[in-house]
C-alpha positions, 0 to 999 in steps of 0.5 A, spaced: 871 861 385 868 853 385 870 855 376 876 855 376 878 849 381 881 846 376 883 837 377 890 837 378 891 830 376 899 828 376 902 823 372 909 820 371 911 817 364 915 812 362 917 810 355 919 803 354 923 798 349 921 792 348 924 786 342 925 779 343 931 776 341 932 768 340 935 764 345 936 759 340 939 759 333 936 755 328 941 749 326 942 752 319 944 759 323 952 759 325 952 761 333 956 767 331 951 770 326 946 770 331 949 774 337 952 779 331 945 779 328 942 779 336 947 786 338 944 789 331 937 789 333 939 791 342 943 798 337 938 799 332 933 799 339 937 802 343 937 808 339 930 808 336 929 809 343 933 815 345 932 818 338 923 817 341 926 822 347 930 828 344 923 828 340 919 828 346 924 833 350 925 836 344 918 838 343 917 841 350 922 845 348 919 847 340 925 846 339 925 842 331 930 836 330 927 833 324 932 830 320 939 830 325 942 825 327 943 824 335 948 827 336 946 834 334 939 834 336 943 833 344 947 839 342 941 843 339 936 841 346 943 844 349 943 850 346 935 851 347 936 849 355 940 854 356 937 860 351 930 858 356 934 857 363 937 866 362 945 862 362 951 861 356 955 854 355 958 859 350 965 855 349 964 850 354 965 843 351 958 838 352 959 835 359 960 842 362 955 845 359 950 839 361 953 841 369 951 848 368 945 845 366 944 841 371 945 845 376 941 851 373 935 846 372 936 844 380 937 852 383 930 853 379 927 847 382 929 848 388 927 856 387 920 855 385 919 850 391 921 854 396 916 860 394 910 855 393 913 853 400 913 860 403 921 858 406 927 863 405 933 860 402 936 868 399 943 866 399 943 859 401 947 854 395 942 849 392 944 843 398 944 847 403 937 850 401 935 843 399 935 841 407 933 847 409 926 846 404 927 839 407 925 841 415 919 846 413 915 839 409 917 835 414 913 840 419 908 841 414 906 835 414 906 833 420 913 830 421 918 828 426 925 829 424 929 830 431 935 825 431 933 821 424 938 821 418 937 824 411 934 817 409 930 817 414 928 823 412 927 822 406 923 814 408 917 820 411 917 825 407 915 819 402 911 815 406 907 821 408 905 824 402 904 816 399 899 818 405 895 823 401 896 822 395 892 816 396 887 821 400 886 825 396 884 821 389 880 816 393 877 823 394 877 825 387 875 817 385 868 818 390 866 825 385 868 823 379 864 816 382 868 812 380 871 804 382 878 804 385 878 798 390 885 794 390 888 799 385 895 801 386 896 809 386 899 809 380 894 805 377 888 809 380 891 815 377 891 813 370 884 810 371 882 817 374 885 821 368 882 816 363 876 818 366 877 825 365 878 825 358 872 821 357 869 826 360 874 832 356 870 828 350 878 826 348 880 820 344 885 817 346 885 811 342 893 809 340 897 814 344 902 813 350 901 817 357 905 824 355 901 824 349 893 824 353 897 828 358 898 833 354 891 832 352 888 834 357 893 839 359 891 842 353 883 842 353 884 844 361 887 850 358 882 852 353 875 850 359 879 853 363 881 860 358 873 860 356 871 861 364 875 865 365 874 869 360 866 868 361 867 871 369 872 877 367 865 880 362 862 878 368 865 882 372 868 888 367 876 886 367 880 886 361 885 880 363 887 881 355 894 879 353 895 876 360 896 868 361 891 864 365 895 864 372 895 871 371 888 874 368 885 868 375 890 873 379 888 880 377 881 877 377 882 875 386 884 882 386 878 884 383 874 880 388 878 882 394 878 889 393 870 888 392 869 884 397 873 889 403 879 886 402 886 889 404 891 884 399 898 888 400 902 885 403 899 877 402 901 871 398 896 868 393 895 863 397 893 867 403 890 871 399 885 867 396 884 864 404 882 871 406 876 872 400 874 864 402 874 868 408 869 872 408 864 869 402 863 863 408 861 869 412 857 872 408 854 866 406 853 864 413 848 870 413 845 869 408 844 862 411 841 865 418 837 870 414 833 864 409 831 859 416 829 866 419 825 867 413 823 860 413 821 860 419 816 867 419 814 862 412 812 856 417 816 854 410 821 847 411 828 848 408 833 843 412 838 840 407 836 845 402 841 850 399 842 858 400 840 857 392 835 852 393 832 855 400 830 862 396 827 859 391 823 856 396 820 861 400 819 865 393 813 860 391 811 860 398 811 867 399 808 869 392 803 864 393 801 867 400 800 873 396 796 870 391 791 868 396 791 873 400 788 876 393 783 871 392 782 873 399 782 866 401 787 861 406 793 858 406 
């Protein structure tokens, strides 16, 4: 479903805090006083930066840290993270809890990547699972890693990913009619994000990269929900209480059934590929049928979409019928 394809642009956000420290003190201020002031400013900025990062993390987890000290905020965020990951950190020291959370996060990410790549990592340690995923990713990217060290493999994969990213960014830029000539992938992404925000009617003035990203995601999700709801209503499918992801899966399964596709044991990607295959076949059949009709009527439909070709053939058919009624010639 073309309508369900949502432009996806991934951007890494880094929050920076800058400070200006005087290089020399004025005559009236001693060198020791300047050093003391500088240290205080640096410490203050560091605390502000930490608080900002904690606030952002708390927001993502849905945790309120208003009025808490940084240490108290960390404790509350740590507990929320553990709860979200389904792990028990009761009685553990901060370092032990952090280590357990880090391990659980790593396992979760590895599991998600494995599912995405269709790789079985059952019973493997995180380290062995990573190695297997690296091999799978290299194979998917068409990279020969025989005899290479881990660092060389990582470098090869990074290079291939960068090339792929450039191609995808260029494709999106061309589609949106945006000139990214001479820009790095990072700058190109930023330009595309700004363009998408403008297209979605989002005012990003004064917003940080994370805030822009969150706004775009929010509007995309709302638009996606609206489209999915319309399609579900059209197909007569009940998606009440389902997330967009689950709703799309249900709609895809419904379409597959309608097209006569057996989806037993198939993954979402395989179902999607099967549907596309059947759609393309049916589209080709329609194109051939329209071409035959056009030839019989002496109508030129070269370069037209099936929809436009149908309209043109319909107009000619109506003209022919009208001409027969009046007894004239076309």
